C-alpha positions in Angstrom: 57.9 93.5 41.1 59.5 96.6 42.4 62.3 96.3 39.9 59.9 95.8 37.0 57.9 99.0 37.9 61.1 101.1 38.3 62.6 99.9 35.0 59.3 100.6 33.2 59.2 104.2 34.6 62.9 104.7 33.8 62.3 103.7 30.2 59.1 105.8 29.7 60.3 108.7 31.8 63.7 108.8 30.1 62.3 108.7 26.6 59.7 111.3 27.4 62.0 113.7 29.1 64.6 113.3 26.4 62.0 114.2 23.8 60.7 117.1 25.9 64.1 118.6 26.5 65.1 118.3 22.9 61.9 120.1 21.8 62.3 122.8 24.5 65.7 123.6 23.2 64.4 123.8 19.8 61.5 126.0 20.8 64.0 128.5 22.2 65.7 128.7 18.9 62.5 129.2 17.0 59.2 129.6 18.9 56.5 128.6 16.4 54.0 125.8 16.3 55.1 124.9 12.8 58.7 124.6 13.8 57.7 122.6 16.9 55.7 120.2 14.8 58.6 119.8 12.4 61.0 119.2 15.4 58.5 116.6 16.8 58.6 114.7 13.6 62.4 114.9 13.6 62.5 113.7 17.2 60.2 110.7 16.3 62.6 109.9 13.5 65.7 110.1 15.6 64.2 107.8 18.3 62.8 105.4 15.7 66.3 105.1 14.1 68.1 104.7 17.4 65.6 102.1 18.7 65.1 100.5 15.3 61.3 100.3 15.9 58.2 102.4 15.6 58.0 105.5 17.9 55.0 107.8 17.8 54.2 111.0 19.7 50.7 112.6 19.1 51.8 116.1 20.1 53.9 118.3 22.3 53.1 121.6 23.9 56.0 123.9 25.1 55.7 127.0 27.1 58.9 128.9 26.2 58.9 131.5 28.9 57.2 129.3 31.7 59.3 126.2 31.1 56.2 123.9 30.9 56.3 120.9 28.6 53.3 118.6 27.9 53.8 115.4 25.9 50.8 113.5 24.6 50.3 110.0 23.2 53.8 108.3 23.3 53.8 104.8 21.8 56.8 102.6 21.3 56.6 99.1 19.7 58.9 96.2 20.3 60.8 94.6 17.5 57.8 92.2 17.0 55.5 95.3 16.4 53.6 94.8 19.6 52.6 97.9 21.7 55.4 97.7 24.3 54.9 101.1 25.8 52.0 103.5 25.7 51.8 106.7 27.6 48.8 109.1 27.4 50.5 112.2 28.9 53.6 113.5 30.4 53.9 117.0 32.1 56.9 118.8 33.4 57.5 122.3 34.6 61.3 123.1 34.3 62.9 126.1 36.1 64.7 127.6 33.0 67.0 129.9 35.0 68.5 126.9 36.8 69.7 125.4 33.4 72.3 128.2 33.3 73.7 126.9 36.6 74.1 123.4 35.2 71.0 122.2 37.2 67.8 120.6 36.0 65.2 121.7 38.4 61.6 120.3 37.8 59.0 122.1 39.8 56.3 119.5 38.9 56.2 116.4 36.8 53.5 113.8 36.1 52.9 110.8 34.1 49.3 109.7 33.4 48.0 106.4 31.9 51.1 104.5 31.3 50.8 100.9 30.0 53.7 98.6 29.4 54.1 95.0 28.0 57.3 93.5 29.0 58.0 89.9 27.9 60.9 87.5 28.6 59.5 84.0 28.0 62.6 82.1 29.2 66.1 82.6 30.6 67.5 81.8 27.3 65.4 84.3 25.3 66.0 87.9 25.1 63.5 90.3 26.8 61.4 92.4 24.3 62.5 95.6 26.0 66.3 94.8 26.0 66.8 96.8 22.8 65.8 100.0 24.6 68.2 99.3 27.4 71.0 98.5 24.9 70.3 101.6 22.9 70.7 104.0 25.9 73.5 102.0 27.6 76.7 103.8 28.1 79.5 102.5 26.0 82.9 101.6 27.3 84.5 104.2 25.1 82.0 107.0 26.0 83.8 110.0 27.3 82.7 111.2 30.8 80.2 114.0 31.1 81.8 117.4 31.0 81.7 119.6 34.0 81.0 123.3 34.0 83.5 126.0 34.6 83.4 125.5 38.3 84.0 121.8 37.9 80.4 120.8 38.9 78.5 118.0 37.3 75.0 118.4 36.0 72.5 117.9 38.9 69.0 117.0 38.9 66.3 117.9 41.4 62.4 117.5 41.5 60.0 119.3 43.8 56.7 117.5 42.9 55.9 114.4 40.9 52.8 112.2 40.3 52.0 108.9 38.6 48.4 108.1 37.7 47.0 104.9 36.2 50.2 102.8 35.7 49.8 99.3 34.4 52.7 96.9 33.7 52.3 93.4 32.4 55.4 91.2 32.7 54.9 87.8 31.1 52.0 86.3 33.1 52.3 89.0 35.9 50.2 92.1 36.1 51.0 95.1 38.1 48.8 98.3 38.5 49.2 101.5 40.3 46.3 103.8 40.8 48.2 106.9 42.0 51.6 108.0 43.5 52.5 111.4 44.6 55.8 112.9 45.8 56.3 116.5 46.9 58.6 118.7 48.9 57.0 121.2 51.5 58.4 124.7 51.9 60.0 123.5 55.2 62.1 121.1 53.2 60.3 118.0 54.4 59.4 115.3 51.7 56.3 113.2 51.4 55.5 110.2 49.2 52.0 108.8 49.0 51.1 105.7 47.0 47.5 104.5 46.6 46.0 101.3 45.1 48.7 98.8 44.0 47.5 95.5 42.6 49.7 92.7 41.5 49.0 89.2 40.4 51.4 86.5 39.2 52.0 82.7 39.1 54.7 80.6 40.7 55.5 76.9 40.6 56.6 74.3 43.2 57.8 70.7 43.1 54.3 69.4 44.1 52.0 71.9 42.5 51.9 72.7 38.9 50.9 76.3 39.4 50.2 78.6 42.3 48.2 81.8 41.8 49.4 84.8 43.8 47.7 88.2 44.5 49.0 91.2 46.4 47.6 94.7 47.0 48.3 97.8 48.9 45.7 100.3 49.9 47.8 103.2 51.0 51.5 104.0 51.7 52.8 107.2 53.0 56.4 108.0 53.7 57.3 111.4 55.3 60.6 112.8 56.3 60.4 114.2 59.8 63.1 116.9 59.2 64.5 118.5 56.0 67.8 116.6 56.5 68.3 113.5 54.3 68.3 110.1 56.1 71.9 109.6 55.5 72.6 112.8 57.5 70.4 112.3 60.5 66.8 112.7 59.1 64.1 110.3 60.0 61.5 108.7 57.7 58.1 107.8 58.8 56.4 105.1 56.9 52.7 104.2 57.3 51.3 101.2 55.3 47.7 100.2 55.5 45.5 97.5 53.8 48.6 95.4 52.7 47.2 92.1 51.4 48.7 88.8 50.1 46.7 85.9 48.9 47.6 82.6 47.2 45.9 79.4 46.0 47.4 76.2 44.5 44.0 75.2 43.2 44.0 72.1 45.3 42.0 71.3 48.5 43.5 72.7 51.8 45.7 70.2 53.7 43.1 69.9 56.4 40.1 69.1 54.2 38.6 65.9 55.6 41.1 66.1 58.5 39.3 67.8 61.4 42.2 67.4 63.8 44.5 69.3 61.5 44.8 73.1 61.6 43.8 75.4 58.8 47.4 76.8 58.2 48.5 76.0 54.7 51.3 78.0 53.1 49.6 77.6 49.7 46.1 78.8 50.9 46.9 82.1 52.5 44.8 85.4 52.7 46.8 87.7 54.9 46.1 91.5 55.5 48.3 93.8 57.5 48.8 97.4 58.6 52.2 98.6 59.9 54.1 101.7 60.9 57.9 102.0 60.5 60.5 104.6 61.5 63.7 104.7 59.5 66.3 106.5 61.6 69.2 106.2 59.2 70.5 104.5 56.0 74.3 104.6 56.0 76.6 102.5 53.8 73.8 100.0 53.1 72.8 99.6 56.7 69.2 100.5 57.6 68.4 101.3 61.2 64.9 101.9 62.4 61.9 100.6 64.3 58.7 98.7 63.6 56.4 100.8 65.9 53.1 98.9 65.2 51.9 96.1 63.1 48.7 94.0 62.9 48.4 91.0 60.7 45.6 88.5 60.2 45.0 85.5 57.9 41.3 85.0 57.3 41.8 81.3 56.4 44.0 79.9 59.0 42.9 82.3 61.8 46.4 83.6 62.7 45.8 86.9 64.4 48.7 89.2 65.3 47.2 92.1 67.4 50.6 94.0 67.5 54.2 93.4 66.7 57.0 95.8 67.6 60.7 95.6 67.2 63.9 97.6 66.6 65.5 96.8 63.3 69.1 97.0 62.0 69.6 95.4 58.5 72.2 95.2 55.8 72.7 92.8 52.8 74.0 90.0 55.1 71.8 90.0 58.2 68.8 91.6 60.1 69.1 92.2 63.8 65.9 92.7 65.8 65.7 94.2 69.3 63.2 94.7 72.0 60.6 92.5 70.2 57.0 92.3 71.5 54.3 90.1 69.9 50.7 90.3 71.0 47.8 88.1 70.3 44.4 88.0 71.8 45.5 86.2 74.9 49.2 85.9 74.3 52.2 88.3 74.9 55.8 87.2 74.0 58.9 89.3 74.4 62.6 88.9 73.7 65.5 91.3 73.7 67.3 90.2 70.5 67.1 88.1 67.4 69.4 87.8 64.4 68.5 86.6 60.9 71.3 85.7 58.5 70.1 86.3 54.9 70.9 83.7 52.3 73.4 84.2 49.5 73.9 81.4 46.9 77.1 83.0 45.5 78.8 83.2 48.9 77.3 79.9 50.0 75.5 81.5 52.9 72.3 79.8 54.2 69.4 81.4 55.9 69.6 81.0 59.7 68.3 82.7 62.8 68.7 82.8 66.6 66.9 84.5 69.5 67.7 85.4 73.0 65.4 84.0 75.7 61.7 84.4 74.7 59.4 85.0 77.7 55.8 85.4 77.8 52.3 84.3 78.8 49.9 82.4 76.5 46.6 80.7 76.0 46.9 77.8 73.5 43.6 78.5 71.9 45.2 81.5 70.2 46.9 79.0 67.8 44.1 76.4 67.7 42.5 77.2 64.4 45.8 77.5 62.6 47.7 74.5 64.0 45.7 72.3 66.4 41.8 72.6 66.5 41.8 70.3 69.5 43.2 73.3 71.6 40.2 75.5 70.7 38.9 75.5 74.4 42.4 75.5 76.0 42.1 78.7 78.1 44.4 77.8 80.8 47.2 80.5 80.9 50.7 79.1 80.6 53.9 80.9 81.3 56.6 80.3 78.8 60.4 80.7 78.4 62.5 79.4 75.5 65.5 80.2 73.2 65.1 79.4 69.5 67.5 79.0 66.6 67.5 77.3 63.2 67.7 77.4 59.5 65.1 77.2 56.6 64.7 73.5 57.4 65.4 73.2 61.2 64.2 74.7 64.5 66.0 74.2 67.8 64.4 74.9 71.2 66.6 75.3 74.2 66.0 76.0 77.9 62.2 75.3 77.5 60.3 76.2 80.7 56.5 76.0 80.9 54.6 76.6 84.1 51.1 77.5 85.3 50.3 80.3 87.6 49.9 78.1 90.6 53.2 76.1 89.8 51.3 72.8 89.8 52.5 72.2 86.2 56.3 72.5 85.6 58.0 71.4 82.4 61.7 71.7 81.6 62.8 70.4 78.1 64.9 70.9 75.0 64.0 69.9 71.4 64.7 70.0 67.7 62.6 69.9 64.6 64.4 68.8 61.3 63.5 68.4 57.7 60.7 71.0 57.7 60.5 71.1 54.0 59.9 67.3 53.6 56.9 66.1 55.6 57.7 62.5 55.0 61.2 63.0 56.5 60.0 65.5 59.3 61.7 64.6 62.6 60.5 66.2 65.9 62.4 65.3 69.1 61.9 66.7 72.5 63.8 65.6 75.7 61.9 66.3 78.9 64.4 66.6 81.7 61.6 67.2 84.3 57.8 67.3 84.2 55.8 67.7 87.3 52.0 67.7 87.5 50.7 68.2 91.1 47.3 67.9 92.5 44.3 68.4 90.3 46.2 70.1 87.5 46.0 66.8 85.5 42.2 66.9 85.4 42.2 70.6 84.7 44.4 70.1 81.6 42.3 67.1 80.3 39.2 69.2 80.8 40.6 71.8 78.4 39.9 69.3 75.6 36.6 68.2 74.2 37.4 64.5 74.3 35.8 61.5 75.8 37.1 61.2 79.4 38.3 57.6 80.3 39.8 56.3 83.5 39.7 59.7 85.2 39.3 58.0 88.6 42.5 56.1 88.1 44.2 59.4 87.0 43.3 60.9 90.3 44.5 58.0 92.2 47.9 58.3 90.7 48.4 61.5 92.6 51.3 63.8 91.7 53.0 62.7 88.4 56.7 63.2 87.6 58.0 62.4 84.1 61.5 62.2 82.5 62.0 61.0 79.0 61.4 62.0 75.4 58.8 62.2 72.6 59.5 62.0 68.9 57.3 62.7 66.0 58.0 61.2 62.6 55.9 60.7 59.5 52.5 59.8 60.9 54.1 58.4 64.0 54.5 59.7 67.5 56.6 57.9 70.2 56.8 58.5 73.9 59.4 56.9 76.2 60.5 57.6 79.7 59.9 57.1 83.5 56.6 58.2 85.1 56.6 58.6 88.9 53.2 58.4 90.7 51.8 57.8 94.1 51.5 54.1 93.2 55.2 53.9 92.3 57.4 54.3 89.2 56.6 53.1 85.7 58.9 52.7 82.8 56.8 53.2 79.7 57.1 53.4 76.0 54.2 53.8 73.5 53.8 54.7 69.9 50.8 56.4 68.2 50.7 54.9 64.7 48.8 57.6 62.6 49.0 55.5 59.5 47.3 52.3 60.8 45.5 54.1 63.7 46.8 52.1 66.7 48.6 52.9 70.0 51.1 50.2 70.8 53.5 50.2 73.7 54.7 48.7 77.0 55.0 49.5 80.6 57.0 47.9 83.5 57.7 48.4 87.2 59.5 46.7 89.9 57.1 47.8 92.6 53.8 49.5 91.5 50.8 49.5 93.8 48.1 48.5 91.2 45.6 48.0 93.9 45.7 51.6 95.0 45.5 53.0 91.5 42.7 50.5 90.3 40.9 50.6 93.7 41.3 46.9 94.2 41.4 46.3 98.0 43.9 43.8 99.2 46.3 44.1 96.3 49.8 45.2 97.1 52.9 46.1 95.1 53.3 44.5 91.8 56.5 43.8 89.7 55.4 43.4 86.1 55.8 44.0 82.4 52.9 44.6 80.1 52.5 45.1 76.3 49.4 46.7 74.9 47.7 47.6 71.6 44.7 50.0 71.5 42.6 50.7 68.4 42.1 54.5 67.7 40.6 54.2 64.3 37.2 56.2 64.3 35.6 54.1 61.6 36.6 50.7 63.2 35.7 51.8 66.7 32.4 53.4 65.6 31.4 50.2 63.9 32.2 48.2 67.2 30.3 50.7 69.2 27.3 50.5 67.0 27.3 46.7 67.4 28.1 46.4 71.1 28.1 49.8 72.7 30.3 50.1 75.8 32.7 52.5 77.5 36.0 50.7 77.4 39.0 51.1 75.1 39.2 48.6 72.3 42.4 46.6 72.2 44.4 44.0 74.1 47.0 43.7 76.9 49.6 41.0 77.5 51.2 41.1 80.9 53.7 39.1 83.1 53.7 39.6 86.8 56.9 38.4 88.4 55.9 39.3 91.9 52.7 40.5 93.7 50.5 40.0 96.7 46.8 39.8 97.1 45.0 39.7 100.4 48.1 38.4 102.2 48.9 35.7 99.5 52.3 36.3 98.0 52.4 35.0 94.3 54.9 35.0 91.5 55.1 34.2 87.7 51.7 35.2 86.8 50.7 35.8 83.1 47.6 37.7 82.1 45.9 38.4 78.7 43.1 40.9 78.3 40.9 41.4 75.2 38.4 44.3 75.1 35.7 44.9 72.4 34.7 48.2 74.0 31.8 46.7 75.8 33.4 43.8 77.7 37.0 43.3 78.7 37.8 39.6 79.3 40.9 37.7 80.0 42.7 34.8 81.5 45.2 34.6 84.4 47.6 31.8 84.7 50.1 31.3 87.7 52.9 28.8 87.0 54.2 26.9 90.1 56.8 24.1 90.4 54.2 21.3 90.9 51.0 23.0 90.1 49.4 25.8 88.0 46.6 28.1 89.0 44.2 29.7 86.5 41.0 31.5 86.2 39.2 33.8 83.7 37.7 37.3 84.4 35.7 40.1 82.9 34.6 43.6 83.6 32.7 46.4 81.9 33.8 49.6 83.7 37.3 50.5 84.9 35.7 52.7 87.6 34.1 49.6 89.2 36.9 47.0 89.1 35.7 45.6 92.4 32.7 44.2 90.4 35.0 42.1 88.3 33.6 38.6 87.6 35.9 35.7 88.2 35.0 32.5 86.3 36.5 29.0 85.7 39.0 29.0 88.5 41.2 25.8 88.6 44.3 24.1 89.6 46.5 21.7 87.6 49.3 19.6 89.1 52.3 18.4 87.1 55.8 17.3 87.5 58.5 19.9 87.8 59.9 20.5 84.5 63.7 20.5 83.6 63.5 24.3 83.2 61.8 24.7 86.6 64.2 22.3 88.2 67.1 24.2 86.9 65.5 27.5 88.0 64.8 26.0 91.4 68.4 24.7 91.8 69.6 28.1 90.7 67.5 29.9 93.3 68.6 27.4 96.0 72.2 27.8 95.1 71.8 31.5 95.1 70.1 31.4 98.4 73.0 29.2 99.8 75.6 31.7 98.6 73.7 34.6 100.0 73.4 32.7 103.4 77.2 31.9 103.3 78.0 35.4 102.4 75.8 36.7 105.3 77.5 34.2 107.7 81.0 35.3 106.6 80.0 39.0 107.0 78.7 38.3 110.6 81.9 36.4 111.4 83.9 39.2 110.1 81.9 41.7 112.1 82.5 39.7 115.4 86.2 39.5 114.7 86.4 43.1 114.1 84.4 43.9 117.3 86.7 41.5 119.3 89.8 43.2 117.9 88.4 46.6 118.7 87.5 45.6 122.2 91.0 44.1 122.8 92.6 47.3 121.4 90.4 49.5 123.7 91.3 47.3 126.8 95.0 47.6 125.9 94.7 51.3 125.6 92.9 51.7 128.9 95.7 49.6 130.7 98.4 51.7 129.1 96.7 54.9 130.3 96.2 53.5 133.8 99.9 52.7 134.1 100.8 56.2 133.0 98.5 57.7 135.5 99.8 55.5 138.4 103.4 56.4 137.5 102.4 60.1 137.4 100.8 59.9 140.9 103.9 58.1 142.3 106.0 61.1 141.7 104.1 62.8 144.5 
């Protein structure tokens, strides 16, 4: 957009000034309105011939002794006879005495009501303004501009300039400028003020046929702090207010009908921003400065940046940020440095970035509307530390540390996000090296969410929780796997949240877990078991079942095998249990397989907080001959026991022999020392 505006002004200003200078010189030769009119006609003819199109100028007014020039009604058609360029008025006040010094000094210049139609339908077709560029393009055999007697080239300087009512249409894009003013103060300081820029254009993406874009700028001011230019130590202060960008792909937002999904959608934005910049130097293409203040909000997604500050050093290859501070309503993040490598297709350079350690304090509700509505009441302050790096399609998180103020929650992890641009291939993977939740922090975290609370009593009975493992997010699928340490013992667990079919499936196992303590079942001791489960999380399906039967239980099934457990002093092994829950009642069967008999019963319960009220029904016993499989298992256990007994016996025998040898060696040592002592006493 910037290039289009600059090119348009160059074309209009160049043609206008060329005409004005020609007519000014002619007026010096003969100062008469008749002659000026004749020369105007001549200038139109010369420009028309040079451009091979229609060029019209309504009138020109020249002040011979004041150096003022006014040009009115410039029109240029393109080669298809369309009004390509229309300018209502151009004013210029030229310091005539400076022309003798080979200098063009313009005290004031203005362009009013400029309208341009620039067209380039495709990459293969020539632009409708290309003929103007070609007409004024310097040819290879053109001789260099002559210098004056002192060897100086012609110089150009301007004290004041203004643009009013500028409108450019480029294909389907429209750009308008209400007003721009530039001026030098008597102190040598310079000031640029731009008001009212509006731009609209369309773009395309792989998934969307068309995206409508709109941008606007309320006010931009740029002021030099001293009269020195930036490249020689001068500073430039830039203040931008009411900067806005909006887009729309004319499709529903991604979260429509998905209440758990955030409002952020890169194709439905409405961002407004205000910012202040200080440019300290621009030397050899390197810009050094500071972003001293910035606010930005997206009215659709709810992103709200209260302040953003950073040191900036940028060139064509990379941008280095320093002392960065980001503030939201309840969040403050800081980091010392970040580096962004800018892409370049010709050099094969991809976009990438990296940061030093980011530290800060946050409340997750600050990002709830944009990314996770479920966090909208998460007001618990969290302390954060992390390093980040990545490309346009990846993010790497290193040295993640999350804690609460009371240190009851402590998380250490690393993670990666890959294939950001392709949601079907999105891959999020985090390794949790250590997670500790002590005391009541578990309940406090869950209470930050407006969700139905299930099995909270059991959660409290688990005591302090430690977790080591990983979680991964794929296309509509989340998997957790690791080891959970609790007051009841350690659990190896794995479960997957299937977002496509709306189920949670997984398994859990332990060699010694005190299920009685966790489920408040008196008399039950440690249990060694493996269980597989499947829980229904589909709202339509569960709502239908709740309507039919009510209830407070999860809906699903569990299949478990207990290899060892004890209940009220009775030690049992090889128990299988199957549980089915419809949400109102959970019922199941227990079967204990023995060598010569099987024990079995059925059970049911309606509330996990009152497991002692579990109903036991249909208890029974069944005798049978020992099966070949059981016989072999029994023989194997017997043989194993015999080997263990033999090994223990050999170990005891070896220990006795070693003790005997040690005693014998000790006795020999004592006798030897006694003889030496006796011999020594005999000398006296």
